[in-house]
C-alpha positions as CSV (number, residue, x, y, z in Angstrom):
1,I,53.3,117.5,66.0
2,N,52.1,120.6,67.7
3,V,48.9,120.0,69.7
4,I,46.6,122.6,71.1
5,Y,44.1,121.1,73.5
6,S,41.3,122.2,75.8
7,V,38.4,120.3,77.2
8,I,36.3,123.5,76.9
9,Q,35.2,124.4,73.4
10,G,34.8,127.8,71.9
11,I,38.0,129.4,73.3
12,G,39.9,130.1,70.2
13,K,42.0,127.0,69.3
14,S,41.0,127.2,65.7
15,A,41.7,131.0,65.7
16,F,45.4,130.2,65.9
17,F,45.2,129.0,62.3
18,R,44.1,132.5,61.3
19,F,47.1,134.0,63.1
20,L,49.4,131.6,61.1
21,C,47.7,132.7,57.9
22,L,48.4,136.3,58.9
23,I,52.1,135.5,59.3
24,F,52.8,133.2,56.4
25,G,50.0,134.0,54.0
26,K,46.9,132.1,53.2
27,E,48.4,130.3,50.2
28,L,51.0,128.7,52.4
29,C,48.6,127.5,55.1
30,C,46.1,124.7,54.7
31,F,43.1,123.9,57.0
32,H,41.8,120.4,57.4
33,S,38.5,119.6,59.1
34,S,39.6,115.9,59.5
35,V,42.7,113.8,59.4
36,S,41.5,112.1,56.2
37,Q,41.7,115.4,54.4
38,Y,45.4,115.6,55.3
39,D,46.3,112.0,54.7
40,L,45.3,111.6,51.0
41,R,46.6,109.4,48.2
42,F,46.1,112.1,45.6
43,D,47.6,115.0,47.5
44,V,49.4,117.1,44.9
45,H,47.3,120.2,45.9
46,L,48.9,120.0,49.4
47,N,52.4,120.5,48.2
48,S,54.7,123.5,49.1
49,K,52.7,124.5,52.3
50,M,54.3,125.9,55.4
51,V,51.5,124.9,57.8
52,H,48.9,122.1,57.9
53,F,46.2,122.6,60.6
54,V,43.9,119.6,61.5
55,D,41.0,120.9,63.5
56,D,39.3,118.9,66.3
57,L,41.0,115.6,65.7
58,Q,38.4,113.2,67.2
59,G,37.2,109.8,66.2
60,A,40.4,109.0,64.2
61,S,41.6,105.4,64.5
62,K,45.0,104.5,65.9
63,S,46.3,103.5,62.5
64,Q,45.3,106.9,61.1
65,T,47.0,109.0,63.8
66,R,50.1,106.9,63.8
67,K,50.7,107.8,60.2
68,L,51.1,111.4,61.2
69,F,54.3,110.8,63.3
70,P,56.7,110.0,60.5
71,R,55.1,112.7,58.3
72,V,56.3,115.5,60.5
73,S,60.0,114.6,60.3
74,E,60.3,113.6,56.6
75,E,62.7,115.6,54.5
76,Y,61.0,114.6,51.2
77,H,57.4,113.7,50.4
78,T,56.0,112.0,47.3
79,Y,53.0,113.9,45.9
80,E,50.6,112.3,43.4
81,K,48.0,113.5,41.0
82,K,45.5,111.1,39.7
83,G,46.6,109.6,36.4
84,E,50.0,111.3,36.5
85,T,53.5,110.2,37.6
86,P,54.2,110.9,41.3
87,I,56.7,113.6,42.1
88,V,59.1,113.8,45.0
89,M,59.5,117.3,46.6
90,N,61.4,118.7,49.6
91,E,59.1,119.0,52.6
92,F,59.2,121.9,55.1
93,S,55.6,122.0,56.5
94,E,54.7,121.9,60.2
95,L,51.6,120.1,61.5
96,W,49.3,121.7,64.1
97,I,46.4,119.8,65.6
98,S,43.6,120.9,67.9
99,G,41.6,118.6,70.1
100,N,39.5,118.3,73.3
101,D,41.7,115.9,75.2
102,K,45.3,116.1,76.4
103,A,46.6,113.9,73.6
104,G,44.6,115.8,70.9
105,S,43.1,112.4,70.2
106,L,46.5,111.1,69.2
107,Y,47.7,107.7,70.5
108,V,50.9,108.8,72.2
109,S,53.5,106.2,73.4
110,P,56.4,106.7,75.8
111,D,58.9,106.6,72.9
112,D,57.2,109.3,70.8
113,R,59.5,112.4,70.7
114,R,57.6,114.3,68.0
115,V,54.7,115.6,70.1
116,L,54.5,119.0,71.8
117,I,51.3,119.8,73.7
118,Y,49.9,123.2,74.6
119,E,46.9,123.7,76.8
120,A,44.6,126.6,75.7
121,N,43.4,128.9,78.4
122,P,39.6,129.2,78.6
123,V,39.7,132.7,80.2
124,L,38.4,134.4,77.0
125,K,35.4,132.1,76.4
126,N,32.2,134.1,75.6
127,K,34.2,137.4,75.4
128,K,32.5,138.3,72.1
129,Q,34.0,141.8,71.7
130,F,37.5,140.4,72.1
131,W,37.0,137.9,69.3
132,I,35.4,140.5,67.0
133,N,38.4,142.8,67.5
134,L,40.9,139.9,67.1
135,Y,39.4,138.7,63.8
136,S,39.4,142.2,62.4
137,E,43.1,142.3,63.1
138,F,43.6,139.0,61.3
139,N,42.5,140.9,58.2
140,N,44.8,143.9,58.8
141,L,48.0,143.6,56.8
142,E,49.7,146.3,58.9
143,V,49.2,144.2,62.0
144,G,50.4,141.2,60.2
145,K,53.5,143.0,59.0
146,A,54.3,144.1,62.6
147,W,54.0,140.6,63.9
148,F,56.1,139.3,61.0
149,E,59.0,141.7,61.7
150,F,58.8,140.9,65.4
151,L,59.1,137.2,64.8
152,K,61.7,137.5,62.1
153,N,64.0,139.5,64.4
154,R,63.5,137.3,67.5
155,D,66.6,135.6,68.7
156,V,66.1,131.8,68.4
157,S,69.8,130.9,68.2
158,N,69.7,129.0,71.5
159,F,66.4,127.2,70.8
160,H,66.4,123.4,71.0
161,P,63.2,121.3,70.6
162,D,64.1,119.2,73.7
163,D,64.1,122.3,75.9
164,V,60.3,122.5,76.4
165,H,58.3,123.9,79.3
166,I,57.6,121.6,82.2
167,A,53.9,122.1,81.6
168,S,54.2,120.5,78.1
169,I,56.3,117.6,79.6
170,N,53.6,116.9,82.1
171,L,50.8,117.1,79.5
172,K,52.7,114.6,77.4
173,K,53.0,112.2,80.3
174,D,49.2,112.5,81.0
175,S,48.5,111.9,77.3
176,I,50.6,108.7,77.3
177,I,48.6,107.4,80.3
178,G,45.3,108.5,78.6
179,S,46.3,106.5,75.4
180,M,46.7,103.3,77.3
181,S,44.1,100.6,77.4
182,K,41.9,100.6,80.5
183,A,43.6,97.5,81.9
184,H,47.0,99.1,81.6
185,I,45.8,102.3,83.3
186,F,44.3,100.3,86.1
187,T,47.6,98.4,86.7
188,E,49.6,101.7,86.5
189,E,47.3,103.4,89.1
190,F,46.3,100.6,91.3
191,F,49.6,99.2,92.4
192,S,51.2,102.6,92.8
193,T,48.9,103.5,95.7
194,T,50.1,102.5,99.2
195,N,46.8,101.0,100.2
196,W,46.1,98.9,97.1
197,H,45.5,95.7,99.1
198,V,42.6,97.4,101.0
199,K,41.6,100.0,98.4
200,F,37.9,98.9,97.7
201,F,36.8,97.5,101.0
202,E,34.4,100.5,101.7
203,K,32.8,100.0,98.3
204,L,32.2,96.4,98.9
205,K,30.8,97.2,102.4
206,Q,32.9,94.4,103.9
207,T,35.7,94.1,106.4
208,P,39.1,93.0,105.0
209,Q,38.6,89.6,106.7
210,E,35.2,89.1,105.1
211,W,36.4,90.3,101.7
212,C,39.5,88.0,101.7
213,A,37.5,85.0,102.9
214,N,34.8,85.5,100.2
215,L,37.3,85.9,97.4
216,A,39.7,83.2,98.6
217,V,39.4,80.0,96.6
218,S,41.4,78.0,99.2
219,K,43.1,78.7,102.5
220,R,46.3,79.3,100.5
221,D,44.8,82.5,99.0
222,R,44.0,84.1,102.4
223,P,46.4,86.5,104.1
224,I,49.1,84.7,106.1
225,E,50.8,86.4,109.0
226,R,54.3,85.2,109.4
227,R,57.0,86.8,111.6
228,G,55.1,90.1,111.9
229,H,54.5,90.4,108.1
230,V,51.3,89.8,106.2
231,M,51.6,87.8,103.0
232,I,48.9,88.1,100.4
233,R,48.4,85.8,97.5
234,I,46.9,87.7,94.6
235,S,44.5,85.6,92.6
236,Q,43.1,86.4,89.2
237,L,39.6,86.6,90.7
238,W,40.7,89.0,93.4
239,L,42.4,91.3,90.8
240,Y,39.4,91.1,88.5
241,E,37.0,92.1,91.2
242,N,39.1,95.2,91.9
243,Y,39.3,96.0,88.2
244,K,35.5,95.9,87.9
245,L,35.1,98.2,90.9
246,W,37.7,100.6,89.5
């Protein structure tokens, strides 16, 4: 799943679909304004495409987006037309998604190996003349032919999908964290800081001693100094108060 993301809107994420149409032809590229248009039961009209492009994937449920992951690596797909016998066809299409968050609104897990994320550069936002000129070239078949020949003759013999740019690797890591539940993100961030045991004292406007004394249910829950080391018992109440502040 190729994801183009940017928090800023109006910088040309959807324009990439026009470029794909210029290279492959409009009849081989299909634009979807929502994931429900791509994941249909009666989908015979979607067969034999090279590119599927889902624009601004937002608001889709986890069950909807998780269906996309096996779709991108299937060798065969069963297409169905209403009232007719389903047919199985070879599948060669690629899936592109645009979105306004790092995961492209996908629910990415650490084991997912089918996601490649690109961050779109906002430098051309509001450059009207640039976009006017660009879209005019999208309709120029001579420009399209030049790009087609360039890409056709490009050496990709050493390409491997695992050899991706470090920026895409970092974006995937961020998207995994962003897909976690809030409690899991809190645990991931909170205990990885060196000062987690005193992290929110300033917000509470209390000294560490006052804070521990107020949250301690019994003397056993208070910090104990033993042989030069401070031992802290973590209670559910203590952790929950930190979670609320976070």
